[in-house]
Structure formats: structure tokens, C-alpha cells
N, C-alpha and C positions, 0 to 999 in steps of 0.2 A: 463275913465283912460286916460295918456298920450299919445303919441306914443309913448313914447320910452318904454315903458309896453306891449304895442300891436305891437311892429315894431321885428317880429322872433328874426335882424341878432341886434337888443341893447340887448336882452336878453339874446345872446350867448356871447356876450365885456362882459355886465352886469355878467358874471360868469366866463368870463378871469379877471375882474379888481377884482372881489372878491376871484378867487383863487390867486391872484397874493397877496394879500396883508395881504390876509392868511398866506403867504408863506414868505411873509417880518419879518410880528410881528414875529411863530414861528423862525425863526435864528436871531433876534434878541431875544428874549426872551434866549433864545441858547439852544433850544428841539430839538433833532431829530422827523424823521419824523417816528419812528420808537418807543421814548420814548414816543409820541402822541397815535398813535397809541392803545400801552400797554396805557396808562390815559382811551381814551375816548373806550378800548373795543371794535377795527373795523380794518380790515386789514388795513396792512403797505398801499398797492396799494388802497383802500376807501378814503387814506389820501390824495395822490398824485394825486386822480383825482378829490376829490373836490380840488386843490389846484392850476391843469391844465385847469381848469369849462370843464373839456369833463367829462360829467355825462352820455354818450354811457357804458351800461351794468350794472351803480347801479337799484338799489330799485327803487319799484314806487315813483313820486313823494314826497307824505306824507311823505316817511324817508329820503329823498334827503334832503328836510324843516327840518326834528330830527336831519340827521347825521353836516351838516350847525351848526343849531343850540345852537350845544351842543362844538365843532371846536370853534367859535366862542364869545362863554360863557369860553371854556378853558382859549383863548386867549384873553382876557374880553376884547371884539372890542364891541361899544358904540351897545344896543339895536336897538335903530331908525336907525344910520346907518343899520345895518345890515335886515331892516324890511325895508330898500330902498331899498336894493341891490337884495330881494325875493320877493318883488314887479313888481320887475323890467325883474327879470329873469326869475318867471313862472305866466302864465296871472293869473286876479283876479276867473275866473271859478274857478281854477285848487289850492285854497290857500284855507291851512291848517292851524289853530293856533298854535302858532311855540313853544306855554306853553307844549299843546294837544301833541304832536307829538318828544317835551322834556320828558316829563317819558317814551314816549317808548322807544325813545331810553337809558336812565334811568335804562328801565331796560335787558340794552344790548344783541343788532338782530344784529345778526353776514350777511354777505355779502347775504345769501337766505331768509333775512327775517324774519326768524325765530330765536324765543328765544335762546339764549345757554343757556345752561344746567350749572346749578351751580355744578359742583363736587365736591365730598369731598373734602377736603388739606389734602392730602398726609400726611405729619408732622408729623397731628392728626391720624392721622394711625397708622402711627411709632408709635409717643405716646402712644396710648391704650394699645399698642402689648408689647412695653417693661412694660408699667405699667401691660398687664398682666404678664408677664412671674413672671415677679419681686413677685408677689401677690402667684404663683404656686411654682419659688422654698421659698416663707415662712410659706408657708403655711406643704411642704413637710419638709421641712428642721422643724419646728416646733412640725410635727410626729413622728421627726424620736427621736428630745428629750424629744418629753413628749415619747414614745414605752420604748428606755433605761429609761428614772427614770422609769416608771413603773414594767419592769423589776428588775431592782439593787433594788426597795422595794421588789418585790415578793420574790428573791431571801432572801433578807438581813429578809421577816420575815420565812420562811421556816429555815432557820438559826436561829436567833431566840427562835424559836417553836425548835428546837431539841434541845437546850441547856438549853429551859427549861425542855421539856421530862426528859433530863436527870439525872436531880432531883429525877425523879420519879416515876425510872426506881426499878422494883418490888427484891429482894429477887431474885426469881426465875432464871432470864438473867443472875447473875451472878456464871462467870467460871471460875474456879482454875484451872490452867494446874501444877501437878508439877514438879520439875527438874527428868532428867532421873537419872539413877544413876552413867552410864557414866560423863553424868554434874558435880555433885555432890563430885565424887572421884578428877575429871578433880579443881574443885576449893577449894579444901583440895589441893589436892600438888599444884598449882597456893599463897594457902597461909604458906604453911612448906617449900615450896625450901630456899627460904634466908635463913632458918636454916641448913639443910643440910649437908650432904660434898659437896665434888666437885664430885664425879663422885656420886652419887644418886641425881646430882642439875643436871647433865647433861642426865638420866635417864628419872627425871619428866619433865628435859624441851624437851626430843621427849615424851614423850607420854602429854603434853601438844600442841604440835604444830602437833605430832596428833588429839588430841581432838577439838582445831581450826580449822582443816582443812573440820573437821567435824560439822563445823557452831553450837560449844557449845555456847549456849547463844543467837543466834543470833536473830534478831528478823525483821523480811518485811511486811509490810501492804499494801497492794496493795488495791485500791476502788476503785469500777464503775462508782460511781457515784459521784456526790460533795455533801463531808459530814466534818462532825466537827469531830476531834481525837487531842485527851489526853493522852499523855504520859505520865511516873509518874514513875521515877528507884525504885531499890533500898530503896535509902535514902531520899526517898519521891521528890525528885528535878524534877519539871517539864521540862520535855525534847521538846515540841509543846504542844500547847495548840491555835489549828487555823481549821476555815476552811482547806481544800484541795481541788486540783482539781482533776476529773473526771481522769483517768489513771496514775494518779502519782505516786509512791512509794517512801521508806520512811525506813527506814535502821535504827535502833538500837542493841549495842552491848554491853558486858561488867560489863553489868547493873544488871542483874537479877537480883529481879522479879520485871517483871513490869508490871502497870498497865492500863489498857487500856479503853478507854473511849471512843465509837462512836458512831455516831448524826443518823449515815444510818448506816443501818448493811445491805443491801440489796449490793448482788455484788462483796462488801467488802472482801477480801484475808486477815488473817495469817499465818506466818511461823513462827516455832520457832525453834532451832534449826534444820532445816530442814525440820520440821517434818511440815501440816498442823497443825492451832487448829479450833477445829470446832467453829463454834460462833452461842451464840444462840439466835431464831427469836421470832418475839412477831411484833406486831398490832400497836404497835407504833416504831418498825422496831432500839430500841437503842437496845447496849449492855453494860456492863461494865467488863470486861476477868478481870486477872490477871493472866499470864502465869510464868511456872519459879519459880514460888514456892513450897513449899513443901508440 
């Protein structure tokens, strides 16, 4: 080994010279100490220590060689030139293969000679959480849509079954509620009132008013449950033909007798002329009733 390699002073000078050279090349390439530290995955103070040529406080020789090799390779320093510097800085007895040390540093060593742990990227965690939330929201919306469709289909099937079963109602389920004597009198008075004298017309009008006060021919239907309802007047005109909601109220007047078809008699109440109308019950819970007939 030459005198420069064995002389401690020459090794120190070589370290300072190499550090200066590294600093100059770094500045020529427009790189800051922080950028170099980021690329080499080393602390900035370690970069500064290599550029100053003072390795005090740094890890063992084998790692210092690796750091210098990585730095020189980043700056595209000639390998032969670097090897000469390393031979001058470190005696032959402590010399290690530069290529082997580079492999160690490429794996990422921190300042305490420990392998750095590779942390899971935070942005990837955010993306995964976003995907998970989207999947949960989609599943919930899909479930809600499916549940609504199922409920709608079930309700439609029930209503269809009610409408179908109405055509199969037995004769025993049909009830005819006759008009009362006062209702018949009011009806006759209303039909003959136009041909009576003015005095008789006034009297008849008063009687008709009293009869209306008693809700003559007024039909009120209140279902407790959702049901099919069809009501026709004395001329056969259909006044309503649809599924009505639970708790709703439907009123008709002045067109008795009425033919009523119910798809669900359970809990349904019918009043005619202010009186309750009995609804025949059966297993199918359907009925056809005529109220106000003779």
C-alpha cells in the first residue's frame, strides 16, 4: 500500500477532498442536500457529514462505504475514482467490496444501522377505505331497492288476490239493506215537489231539509286496512273502483241504492243514512253489499 493509504492524515484529507467533490457535483446538478437525502433515504445530516469528510458519529466503516458508493452513483461519479478515494480513506484491512455494501444501502438503512421498515402507503389506505364505504353504500341502496320492490310486489299480489276472489263470492255474502220509510217518503217528496203548488213545495222543501239533516241516502265507508273498493249508484255508474288506504273516509250521497264490493271486510265500517250496515264475514274476507234498495 502506498504512503497515502497508510498515513492517517492522508486518509482524512482524502475524505475531505471526496466530500468537497461530492458537494460540487451536487450543486452542479442543481440538487439540494434535502433532495439527495430523500433519494438516498438517508438523514440530511448524514449527507452533510459525507460532504464535510467528517465521519464521526456515523455507523461502522462498511456502512459508510456503502453510503459513499450510493451518493457517488447518484451523482454519476466515476467508480474507479471513487475506489481510489475509498482506498485512501480506509486502510486495506477494513476494506469491503463496494458492490456488496451498495446492496445493503439499497435496502434502506437508517442512521442507527437498522433496516428501515417500509410503511404501508397512507394514500392506499385512504383509497381502500373509500372503496369499502362505496361498497357498503351500494349494498345498502341495493337492499333498500330490492326490499321496496318486494313489498310492492307483495301488495300487488294481495290486491290482485282480493280482486280475483270478489268474482267468487257466494250468494250468502251479498246483503241488501232496504231504504227506510222516511227515506222512501223523502225520495217521493223530492220527485213530486216540482209539480206541487208553491205552498206545498215549501212544505215539501222543509221536510226534505229535515230528511237531509238526518243524512238520508248518505253512504260513508271507512276501511281499517288497505282494501279494494268498488261502489256503483242506482244507474250502474261506477263511483269508485280502486285500492283505498287504511284509515281513509269515502262518502257518497243522493244516488241510492248503492252496490258495494269490498276486497277486505276486516275492520271496515259502513254507514248508510246515519246507521251502521252489517257486513257479512267469510274466510275470504270479501263481500258484495247493496244498501238503500227496496
